[in-house]
Residue frames as qw, qx, qy, qz and C-alpha x, y, z in Angstrom:
[[0.000, 0.889, 0.458, 0.000, 0.00, 0.00, 0.00],
 [0.390, 0.516, -0.038, 0.761, 1.33, 3.43, -0.95],
 [0.209, -0.156, -0.467, 0.845, 1.80, 6.16, 1.61],
 [0.308, -0.077, -0.147, -0.937, -1.06, 8.17, 0.13],
 [0.647, -0.244, -0.597, -0.406, -3.46, 5.21, 0.27],
 [0.511, -0.197, -0.703, 0.454, -2.32, 4.40, 3.79],
 [0.003, 0.067, 0.289, -0.955, -3.13, 7.93, 4.99],
 [0.484, -0.110, -0.325, -0.805, -6.50, 7.83, 3.26],
 [0.636, -0.212, -0.736, -0.098, -7.32, 4.43, 4.78],
 [0.332, -0.189, -0.632, 0.675, -6.51, 5.65, 8.32],
 [0.199, 0.010, 0.073, -0.977, -8.72, 8.71, 7.84],
 [0.600, -0.166, -0.515, -0.589, -11.66, 6.57, 6.70],
 [0.581, -0.216, -0.754, 0.219, -11.25, 4.25, 9.67],
 [0.161, -0.133, -0.463, 0.861, -11.12, 7.17, 12.14],
 [0.368, -0.047, -0.134, -0.919, -14.24, 8.74, 10.61],
 [0.627, -0.195, -0.673, -0.340, -16.13, 5.44, 10.78],
 [0.501, -0.231, -0.713, 0.432, -15.38, 5.11, 14.51],
 [0.141, -0.438, -0.401, 0.792, -16.48, 8.63, 15.46],
 [0.226, 0.772, 0.562, 0.194, -19.47, 10.61, 14.34],
 [0.192, -0.914, -0.062, 0.351, -17.69, 13.75, 15.63],
 [0.558, -0.206, 0.435, 0.676, -14.85, 13.42, 13.12],
 [0.274, 0.625, -0.135, -0.718, -14.78, 16.06, 10.39],
 [0.833, 0.416, 0.358, -0.065, -16.07, 14.70, 7.13],
 [0.500, -0.261, 0.516, 0.644, -13.47, 14.07, 4.49],
 [0.476, 0.794, 0.137, -0.354, -14.12, 16.54, 1.75],
 [0.747, 0.606, -0.159, 0.221, -10.69, 16.31, 0.27],
 [0.633, -0.689, 0.239, 0.259, -7.12, 15.92, 1.47],
 [0.415, 0.817, -0.389, -0.097, -3.94, 16.93, -0.26],
 [0.870, -0.316, 0.371, 0.077, -2.43, 13.47, 0.08],
 [0.808, 0.417, 0.149, 0.389, -0.42, 14.01, -3.08],
 [0.025, -0.977, 0.186, -0.102, 1.32, 17.10, -1.70],
 [0.719, 0.400, -0.464, 0.329, 5.08, 16.40, -1.99],
 [0.025, -0.529, 0.548, -0.647, 5.89, 17.92, 1.40],
 [0.759, -0.280, 0.264, -0.526, 3.17, 15.94, 3.17],
 [0.970, 0.157, -0.183, -0.039, 4.28, 12.72, 1.53],
 [0.495, 0.515, -0.526, 0.462, 7.92, 13.43, 2.36],
 [0.323, -0.483, 0.503, -0.640, 7.02, 14.01, 6.02],
 [0.910, -0.117, 0.123, -0.377, 4.95, 10.82, 6.10],
 [0.873, 0.320, -0.335, 0.155, 7.76, 8.78, 4.54],
 [0.197, 0.558, -0.569, 0.571, 10.25, 10.27, 7.02],
 [0.593, -0.385, 0.403, -0.581, 8.00, 9.31, 9.93],
 [0.979, 0.054, -0.041, -0.194, 7.57, 5.78, 8.63],
 [0.730, 0.436, -0.416, 0.321, 11.34, 5.40, 8.20],
 [0.279, 0.390, -0.542, 0.690, 12.46, 6.97, 11.49],
 [0.440, -0.493, -0.729, 0.178, 9.51, 6.70, 13.86],
 [0.211, -0.657, -0.293, 0.662, 9.46, 10.46, 14.45],
 [0.379, 0.897, 0.222, 0.038, 8.84, 13.70, 12.65],
 [0.588, 0.482, -0.115, 0.639, 11.63, 15.86, 11.27],
 [0.211, -0.779, 0.146, -0.572, 10.93, 18.42, 14.01],
 [0.845, -0.512, 0.113, -0.101, 11.26, 15.74, 16.69],
 [0.891, 0.130, -0.016, 0.434, 14.49, 14.51, 15.12],
 [0.307, 0.674, -0.127, 0.660, 15.88, 18.05, 15.03],
 [0.494, -0.741, 0.159, -0.427, 14.98, 18.58, 18.71],
 [0.950, -0.283, 0.063, 0.119, 16.66, 15.30, 19.64],
 [0.726, 0.361, -0.060, 0.582, 19.81, 16.31, 17.78],
 [0.011, -0.766, 0.141, -0.627, 19.77, 19.72, 19.46],
 [0.740, -0.622, 0.121, -0.225, 19.40, 18.07, 22.89],
 [0.941, -0.034, 0.013, 0.336, 22.34, 15.77, 22.11],
 [0.475, 0.570, -0.107, 0.661, 24.48, 18.74, 21.08],
 [0.339, -0.779, 0.146, -0.507, 23.56, 20.54, 24.33],
 [0.902, -0.424, 0.088, -0.001, 24.52, 17.47, 26.36],
 [0.834, 0.218, -0.025, 0.505, 27.83, 17.17, 24.53],
 [0.187, 0.713, -0.122, 0.665, 28.57, 20.87, 25.05],
 [0.591, -0.712, 0.133, -0.356, 27.73, 20.61, 28.76],
 [0.958, -0.205, 0.036, 0.199, 29.92, 17.53, 29.15],
 [0.644, 0.429, -0.080, 0.629, 32.82, 19.37, 27.51],
 [0.134, -0.790, 0.111, -0.588, 32.27, 22.39, 29.79],
 [0.700, -0.607, 0.234, -0.295, 32.45, 20.17, 32.90],
 [0.919, 0.220, -0.309, 0.108, 35.08, 17.68, 31.72],
 [0.445, 0.431, -0.516, 0.591, 37.91, 19.13, 33.84],
 [0.419, -0.518, 0.299, -0.684, 35.86, 19.17, 37.06],
 [0.947, -0.181, -0.221, -0.146, 36.10, 15.45, 37.76],
 [0.763, 0.152, -0.432, 0.455, 38.65, 13.69, 39.93],
 [0.549, -0.511, -0.343, 0.566, 40.64, 15.15, 42.79],
 [0.063, 0.990, 0.108, -0.068, 40.82, 18.93, 43.23],
 [0.599, 0.582, -0.233, 0.498, 43.98, 20.67, 42.04],
 [0.630, -0.424, -0.322, 0.566, 46.56, 21.47, 44.70],
 [0.146, 0.814, 0.180, 0.533, 45.95, 25.17, 45.13],
 [0.356, -0.849, 0.151, -0.361, 46.42, 26.11, 48.79],
 [0.196, 0.469, -0.772, 0.382, 49.04, 25.36, 51.41],
 [0.836, -0.342, -0.235, -0.359, 47.84, 22.25, 53.24],
 [0.421, 0.343, -0.715, 0.441, 50.90, 21.63, 55.39],
 [0.142, -0.148, 0.705, -0.679, 49.94, 19.99, 58.66],
 [0.722, 0.081, 0.120, -0.677, 46.58, 18.73, 57.43],
 [0.611, -0.009, 0.791, 0.000, 45.59, 15.12, 56.99],
 [0.201, 0.046, 0.756, 0.621, 45.05, 13.79, 53.47],
 [0.035, 0.634, 0.750, 0.184, 41.26, 14.23, 53.54],
 [0.133, -0.845, -0.259, 0.449, 41.31, 17.65, 55.17],
 [0.241, -0.419, 0.425, 0.765, 43.89, 18.77, 52.62],
 [0.142, 0.297, 0.785, 0.526, 41.63, 17.58, 49.78],
 [0.049, -0.794, -0.596, 0.104, 38.73, 19.48, 51.35],
 [0.205, -0.724, 0.019, 0.658, 40.78, 22.70, 51.60],
 [0.173, -0.183, 0.616, 0.746, 41.77, 22.41, 47.95],
 [0.093, 0.517, 0.811, 0.258, 38.18, 21.61, 46.97],
 [0.059, -0.848, -0.419, 0.318, 36.80, 24.75, 48.62],
 [0.174, -0.599, 0.275, 0.731, 39.48, 26.90, 47.03],
 [0.180, 0.108, 0.799, 0.564, 38.64, 25.28, 43.69],
 [0.026, 0.693, 0.718, 0.052, 34.93, 26.02, 44.19],
 [0.134, -0.821, -0.190, 0.522, 35.55, 29.60, 45.33],
 [0.228, -0.342, 0.493, 0.767, 37.73, 30.23, 42.27],
 [0.092, 0.351, 0.794, 0.488, 34.96, 29.10, 39.93],
 [0.091, -0.800, -0.570, 0.167, 32.39, 31.15, 41.88],
 [0.218, -0.658, 0.070, 0.718, 34.66, 34.21, 41.64],
 [0.150, -0.060, 0.643, 0.748, 34.88, 33.85, 37.86],
 [0.015, -0.587, -0.777, -0.225, 31.09, 33.51, 37.69],
 [0.180, -0.813, -0.373, 0.409, 30.60, 36.60, 39.87],
 [0.230, -0.438, 0.303, 0.814, 33.03, 38.61, 37.74],
 [0.081, 0.231, 0.746, 0.620, 31.01, 37.72, 34.65],
 [0.117, -0.737, -0.665, 0.020, 27.78, 38.73, 36.38],
 [0.232, -0.710, -0.098, 0.658, 29.36, 42.06, 37.32],
 [0.164, -0.189, 0.536, 0.806, 30.46, 42.58, 33.73],
 [0.013, 0.493, 0.801, 0.340, 26.90, 41.71, 32.62],
 [0.151, -0.809, -0.459, 0.335, 25.52, 44.41, 34.92],
 [0.213, -0.545, 0.208, 0.784, 27.98, 46.93, 33.46],
 [0.110, 0.111, 0.721, 0.676, 26.84, 46.05, 29.94],
 [0.053, -0.696, -0.715, -0.036, 23.21, 46.52, 31.00],
 [0.184, -0.775, -0.178, 0.577, 24.12, 49.99, 32.26],
 [0.204, -0.286, 0.493, 0.796, 25.90, 50.75, 28.98],
 [0.063, 0.395, 0.799, 0.450, 22.80, 49.73, 27.02],
 [0.144, -0.793, -0.578, 0.128, 20.58, 51.93, 29.20],
 [0.365, -0.408, -0.034, 0.836, 22.89, 54.99, 29.07],
 [0.101, 0.215, 0.454, 0.859, 21.53, 56.57, 25.84],
 [0.253, -0.686, -0.638, -0.243, 18.03, 56.79, 27.30],
 [0.426, -0.688, -0.300, 0.505, 19.29, 58.91, 30.18],
 [0.291, -0.239, 0.244, 0.894, 21.18, 61.25, 27.85],
 [0.021, -0.435, -0.640, -0.633, 18.15, 61.53, 25.57],
 [0.326, -0.770, -0.540, 0.097, 16.14, 62.62, 28.63],
 [0.387, -0.548, -0.041, 0.741, 18.77, 65.30, 29.34],
 [0.182, 0.081, 0.490, 0.849, 18.52, 66.51, 25.71],
 [0.161, -0.653, -0.654, -0.347, 14.76, 66.80, 26.02],
 [0.391, -0.752, -0.337, 0.410, 15.23, 68.84, 29.19],
 [0.359, -0.296, 0.217, 0.858, 17.75, 71.04, 27.36],
 [0.060, 0.375, 0.609, 0.696, 15.28, 71.65, 24.54],
 [0.283, -0.771, -0.566, -0.074, 12.55, 72.63, 27.01],
 [0.427, -0.645, -0.136, 0.619, 14.90, 75.02, 28.84],
 [0.273, -0.039, 0.399, 0.875, 15.93, 76.64, 25.56],
 [0.092, -0.584, -0.634, -0.498, 12.28, 77.10, 24.66],
 [0.390, -0.783, -0.424, 0.236, 11.69, 78.63, 28.11],
 [0.408, -0.411, 0.089, 0.810, 14.63, 81.02, 27.55],
 [0.142, 0.272, 0.545, 0.781, 13.14, 82.05, 24.20],
 [0.274, -0.716, -0.551, -0.329, 9.94, 82.93, 26.00],
 [0.015, 0.632, -0.282, 0.722, 11.85, 84.84, 28.66],
 [0.786, -0.538, -0.163, -0.257, 10.85, 82.53, 31.48],
 [0.816, -0.437, 0.090, 0.368, 14.47, 81.63, 32.30],
 [0.034, -0.860, 0.362, 0.357, 17.79, 83.36, 31.73],
 [0.762, 0.553, -0.321, -0.099, 19.80, 82.23, 28.71],
 [0.061, 0.610, -0.753, 0.240, 22.66, 81.27, 30.99],
 [0.642, -0.174, 0.638, -0.388, 20.54, 78.42, 32.35],
 [0.860, 0.397, -0.135, -0.291, 20.39, 76.65, 29.02],
 [0.771, -0.329, 0.518, 0.172, 22.47, 73.51, 28.42],
 [0.098, 0.575, -0.634, -0.507, 25.11, 72.94, 25.73],
 [0.887, 0.262, 0.176, -0.337, 23.26, 70.69, 23.28],
 [0.583, 0.632, -0.509, -0.054, 26.38, 69.97, 21.26],
 [0.065, -0.455, 0.838, -0.296, 28.12, 68.26, 24.17],
 [0.671, 0.024, 0.593, -0.445, 25.03, 66.14, 24.87],
 [0.813, 0.491, -0.097, -0.296, 24.71, 65.16, 21.19],
 [0.385, 0.592, -0.703, 0.086, 28.34, 64.06, 21.16],
 [0.313, -0.280, 0.809, -0.412, 27.82, 62.12, 24.38],
 [0.786, 0.218, 0.348, -0.462, 24.65, 60.49, 23.01],
 [0.706, 0.562, -0.383, -0.197, 26.40, 59.47, 19.80],
 [0.171, 0.483, -0.829, 0.225, 29.20, 57.80, 21.75],
 [0.476, -0.106, 0.713, -0.503, 26.73, 56.12, 24.13],
 [0.831, 0.337, 0.071, -0.437, 24.64, 54.76, 21.26],
 [0.565, 0.541, -0.622, -0.029, 27.75, 53.25, 19.72],
 [0.042, -0.336, 0.854, -0.395, 28.70, 51.67, 23.05],
 [0.661, 0.055, 0.464, -0.587, 25.12, 50.48, 23.57],
 [0.826, 0.404, -0.222, -0.326, 24.99, 48.71, 20.22],
 [0.419, 0.472, -0.758, 0.165, 28.34, 47.07, 20.91],
 [0.297, -0.242, 0.745, -0.547, 27.14, 46.03, 24.40],
 [0.816, 0.156, 0.172, -0.529, 24.06, 44.34, 22.91],
 [0.771, 0.416, -0.478, -0.068, 26.36, 42.17, 20.83],
 [0.204, 0.438, -0.769, 0.419, 28.75, 41.51, 23.71],
 [0.551, -0.229, 0.494, -0.633, 25.94, 40.62, 26.10],
 [0.918, 0.162, -0.171, -0.319, 25.00, 37.62, 23.96],
 [0.646, 0.382, -0.608, 0.259, 28.50, 36.21, 24.31],
 [0.040, -0.377, 0.661, -0.648, 28.79, 36.98, 28.02],
 [0.774, -0.144, 0.180, -0.590, 25.43, 35.28, 28.66],
 [0.904, 0.196, -0.377, -0.048, 26.87, 32.09, 27.16],
 [0.394, 0.397, -0.644, 0.522, 29.92, 32.44, 29.41],
 [0.407, -0.324, 0.454, -0.723, 27.71, 32.99, 32.46],
 [0.909, -0.022, -0.094, -0.405, 25.67, 29.91, 31.60],
 [0.784, 0.260, -0.521, 0.218, 28.84, 27.82, 31.47],
 [0.110, 0.410, -0.590, 0.687, 30.14, 29.37, 34.68],
 [0.657, -0.265, 0.245, -0.662, 26.86, 28.59, 36.45],
 [0.942, 0.080, -0.286, -0.158, 27.08, 24.99, 35.28],
 [0.579, 0.352, -0.588, 0.441, 30.64, 24.69, 36.59],
 [0.195, -0.376, 0.517, -0.744, 29.77, 26.17, 40.00],
 [0.825, -0.145, 0.059, -0.544, 26.72, 23.89, 40.27],
 [0.879, 0.183, -0.439, 0.034, 28.79, 20.82, 39.39],
 [0.365, 0.335, -0.634, 0.594, 31.45, 21.57, 41.99],
 [0.447, -0.327, 0.347, -0.757, 28.80, 22.38, 44.59],
 [0.912, -0.048, -0.201, -0.354, 27.25, 18.95, 43.97],
 [0.772, 0.231, -0.532, 0.261, 30.59, 17.34, 44.82],
 [0.212, -0.702, 0.397, -0.552, 30.92, 18.87, 48.29],
 [0.858, -0.372, 0.228, -0.270, 30.02, 15.67, 50.17],
 [0.904, 0.304, -0.222, 0.200, 32.76, 13.79, 48.27],
 [0.453, 0.448, -0.417, 0.649, 35.35, 15.84, 50.14],
 [0.360, -0.563, 0.268, -0.694, 33.53, 17.08, 53.25],
 [0.911, -0.300, -0.042, -0.280, 32.42, 13.66, 54.52],
 [0.867, 0.118, -0.316, 0.366, 35.87, 11.99, 54.33],
 [0.214, 0.504, -0.356, 0.757, 37.40, 15.05, 56.04],
 [0.603, -0.512, 0.124, -0.599, 34.77, 14.78, 58.78],
 [0.974, -0.150, -0.170, 0.001, 35.64, 11.11, 59.30],
 [0.659, 0.329, -0.344, 0.583, 39.34, 11.94, 59.40],
 [0.108, -0.566, 0.289, -0.764, 38.75, 14.71, 61.95],
 [0.812, -0.423, 0.001, -0.403, 36.65, 12.37, 64.11],
 [0.943, -0.010, -0.242, 0.229, 39.39, 9.77, 64.11],
 [0.397, 0.514, -0.342, 0.679, 42.02, 12.37, 64.98],
 [0.347, -0.534, 0.333, -0.696, 40.24, 13.12, 68.26],
 [0.004, 0.236, -0.936, 0.261, 40.04, 9.41, 69.09],
 [0.692, -0.002, 0.226, -0.686, 36.35, 8.59, 68.82],
 [0.781, 0.243, -0.518, -0.250, 37.07, 5.41, 66.84],
 [0.419, 0.204, -0.802, 0.373, 39.35, 3.82, 69.42],
 [0.276, -0.111, 0.546, -0.783, 37.07, 5.01, 72.22],
 [0.747, 0.050, -0.177, -0.639, 34.09, 3.38, 70.51],
 [0.803, 0.088, -0.588, -0.046, 35.49, -0.15, 70.44],
 [0.220, 0.235, -0.707, 0.629, 37.07, 0.39, 73.86],
 [0.451, -0.100, 0.372, -0.805, 33.70, 1.17, 75.41],
 [0.839, 0.066, -0.330, -0.427, 32.07, -1.76, 73.62],
 [0.611, 0.183, -0.724, 0.263, 34.76, -4.00, 75.09],
 [0.052, -0.173, 0.614, -0.768, 34.15, -2.51, 78.55],
 [0.676, -0.031, 0.086, -0.731, 30.41, -3.01, 78.15],
 [0.786, 0.145, -0.571, -0.189, 31.02, -6.57, 76.96],
 [0.318, 0.200, -0.789, 0.485, 32.91, -7.32, 80.17],
 [0.339, -0.034, 0.500, -0.796, 29.90, -6.20, 82.23],
 [0.764, 0.136, -0.120, -0.619, 27.20, -7.74, 80.02],
 [0.549, 0.239, -0.801, -0.002, 29.14, -11.00, 79.99],
 [0.053, 0.015, -0.817, 0.573, 28.43, -11.22, 83.73],
 [0.479, 0.171, 0.302, -0.806, 24.83, -9.89, 83.63],
 [0.706, 0.241, -0.424, -0.514, 23.89, -12.06, 80.65],
 [0.427, 0.160, -0.879, 0.138, 25.49, -15.09, 82.26],
 [0.143, 0.054, 0.712, -0.686, 23.59, -14.46, 85.49],
 [0.603, 0.217, 0.035, -0.767, 20.31, -13.97, 83.59],
 [0.676, 0.233, -0.626, -0.311, 20.84, -17.23, 81.70],
 [0.277, 0.111, -0.886, 0.353, 21.57, -18.98, 85.01],
 [0.043, 0.288, 0.742, -0.605, 18.71, -17.74, 87.21],
 [0.301, 0.141, -0.166, -0.928, 16.38, -16.08, 84.70],
 [0.143, -0.299, -0.915, -0.229, 12.87, -17.10, 83.87],
 [0.335, -0.655, -0.447, -0.509, 9.32, -16.35, 84.91],
 [0.571, -0.793, -0.184, -0.106, 9.18, -14.25, 88.08],
 [0.785, -0.157, -0.118, 0.588, 12.96, -13.99, 88.38],
 [0.087, -0.925, -0.034, 0.369, 13.14, -10.32, 87.41],
 [0.277, -0.465, 0.597, 0.592, 15.66, -11.12, 84.65],
 [0.733, 0.579, 0.010, -0.357, 14.82, -10.94, 80.96],
 [0.847, 0.007, 0.389, 0.361, 16.61, -13.41, 78.79],
 [0.102, -0.689, 0.292, 0.655, 19.32, -11.49, 76.88],
 [0.764, 0.599, 0.237, 0.045, 19.69, -11.16, 73.13],
 [0.680, 0.059, 0.194, 0.705, 22.77, -10.64, 70.96],
 [0.030, 0.916, 0.085, -0.392, 23.82, -7.01, 70.55],
 [0.672, 0.272, 0.320, 0.610, 25.34, -5.88, 67.27],
 [0.113, -0.776, -0.051, 0.619, 26.76, -2.36, 67.25],
 [0.595, 0.800, 0.045, -0.055, 27.08, -0.44, 63.96],
 [0.805, -0.014, 0.146, 0.575, 30.43, -0.94, 62.28],
 [0.030, 0.976, -0.048, -0.209, 32.70, 2.06, 61.83],
 [0.803, -0.083, 0.331, 0.488, 35.52, 0.67, 59.69],
 [0.408, 0.814, 0.151, 0.386, 35.55, 3.91, 57.67],
 [0.327, -0.913, 0.241, -0.029, 37.50, 5.40, 60.58],
 [0.522, 0.614, -0.581, 0.119, 41.19, 4.79, 59.84],
 [0.182, -0.456, 0.768, -0.412, 41.88, 3.51, 63.36],
 [0.688, 0.037, 0.608, -0.394, 39.11, 0.90, 62.95],
 [0.576, 0.494, -0.443, -0.477, 39.83, -0.12, 59.38],
 [0.427, 0.243, -0.871, -0.002, 41.07, -3.53, 60.58],
 [0.459, -0.169, 0.589, -0.643, 38.50, -4.02, 63.36],
 [0.114, -0.070, -0.973, -0.189, 36.89, -7.46, 63.34],
 [0.473, -0.442, -0.486, -0.587, 33.16, -8.15, 63.45],
 [0.632, -0.404, -0.612, 0.252, 33.59, -9.42, 67.00],
 [0.271, -0.026, -0.277, 0.921, 34.69, -5.95, 68.12],
 [0.333, -0.151, -0.113, -0.924, 31.14, -4.75, 67.47],
 [0.691, -0.220, -0.588, -0.359, 29.36, -7.80, 68.94],
 [0.279, -0.312, 0.700, -0.579, 28.15, -8.78, 72.40],
 [0.421, -0.080, -0.866, -0.260, 26.81, -12.30, 72.59],
 [0.631, -0.460, -0.085, -0.619, 23.70, -13.24, 74.55],
 [0.816, -0.107, -0.558, 0.102, 25.24, -16.35, 76.16],
 [0.341, -0.823, 0.267, -0.366, 27.28, -14.48, 78.74],
 [0.273, 0.401, -0.817, 0.312, 29.56, -16.10, 81.31],
 [0.812, -0.375, -0.220, -0.390, 27.51, -18.82, 82.94],
 [0.765, 0.094, -0.549, 0.322, 30.55, -20.67, 84.29],
 [0.163, 0.296, -0.498, 0.798, 31.46, -18.18, 87.01],
 [0.562, -0.296, 0.124, -0.762, 27.90, -18.14, 88.32],
 [0.908, -0.100, -0.373, -0.162, 27.69, -21.90, 88.41],
 [0.588, 0.177, -0.571, 0.545, 30.97, -21.99, 90.35],
 [0.133, -0.300, 0.376, -0.867, 29.66, -19.37, 92.81],
 [0.762, -0.242, -0.148, -0.583, 26.36, -21.25, 93.14],
 [0.847, -0.019, -0.516, 0.128, 28.25, -24.40, 94.05],
 [0.345, 0.217, -0.529, 0.744, 30.35, -22.51, 96.60],
 [0.382, -0.318, 0.172, -0.851, 27.22, -20.97, 98.17],
 [0.831, -0.218, -0.425, -0.285, 25.74, -24.42, 98.69],
 [0.743, -0.101, -0.504, 0.429, 28.56, -25.16, 101.08],
 [0.358, -0.349, -0.328, 0.802, 29.00, -21.68, 102.53],
 [0.130, 0.848, 0.486, 0.166, 26.27, -19.04, 102.16],
 [0.257, -0.906, 0.035, 0.334, 28.75, -16.46, 103.49],
 [0.746, 0.095, 0.339, 0.565, 31.15, -17.11, 100.61],
 [0.064, -0.672, 0.138, 0.725, 32.96, -13.99, 99.24],
 [0.705, 0.609, 0.360, -0.053, 31.50, -13.63, 95.72],
 [0.229, 0.909, -0.297, -0.184, 34.39, -11.44, 94.53],
 [0.416, -0.464, 0.761, 0.180, 36.69, -14.46, 94.71],
 [0.569, 0.261, 0.767, 0.144, 34.64, -16.09, 91.97],
 [0.383, 0.792, 0.423, 0.219, 33.39, -13.13, 89.96],
 [0.429, -0.226, 0.062, 0.873, 35.84, -10.43, 88.87],
 [0.211, 0.872, 0.425, -0.120, 33.78, -7.26, 88.39],
 [0.553, 0.379, 0.140, 0.729, 35.44, -4.91, 85.88],
 [0.246, -0.548, -0.257, 0.757, 36.35, -1.44, 87.08]]
């Protein structure tokens, strides 16, 4: 079936299904442009306009990728980071990197504002010329002294120069807007990366003040106590005893801290079994001597 017949067949089908469809009086199905568009759609699954928009979007993506291509990886070594840890040094360089890009963006925005002022300048001078004309007319009518009139020649020269600068600024502003757009993209990209450098520096700072070692140390200290309490609960616990049966305790791992990078799973774990042996030994001793010194059997951690 030809393209023309295919279009005609679809129109007849649509009209048959809906009484609201406009009646087919005549359709320019032999129009070369219409046929070319239909053939393009059949071949590519989209219209020429859709294809052009897709190509434009791809070009924009490629241009953006090129604009941001040098903002990946580690920040350049810009500032003096002597005395800082590796991660804090990277953070210091990152912020200097970001501030440099923001400064370039702000300079462009300032230049953009100056161009806007240049474009607006002729209007202000034209207003002064109109005032000068009105004052001259007033002097002619004797309402003001001639000395109060303004030198029109100087204003005309100023206006001519300002119009020239304004026209040039209108051309320049198109280019600077493109530069601002790129600068905004670069600042946004670096801003997105803040956590890549801030979080590792925060971890490094935490480890420097010893929270990592203190964490596992306190778990170990707690384990020494819970080992006794859990063991006692498992020995005498049950209904009406006042002891709940213990459960395993798993503390969150913190191996991202350099001092804990080699910590084992057991360093974060307290088992529910506890130390039953010492309580059984004490129980046996109490059978023979209720006055038995418990500290001789159970070493309570300090």
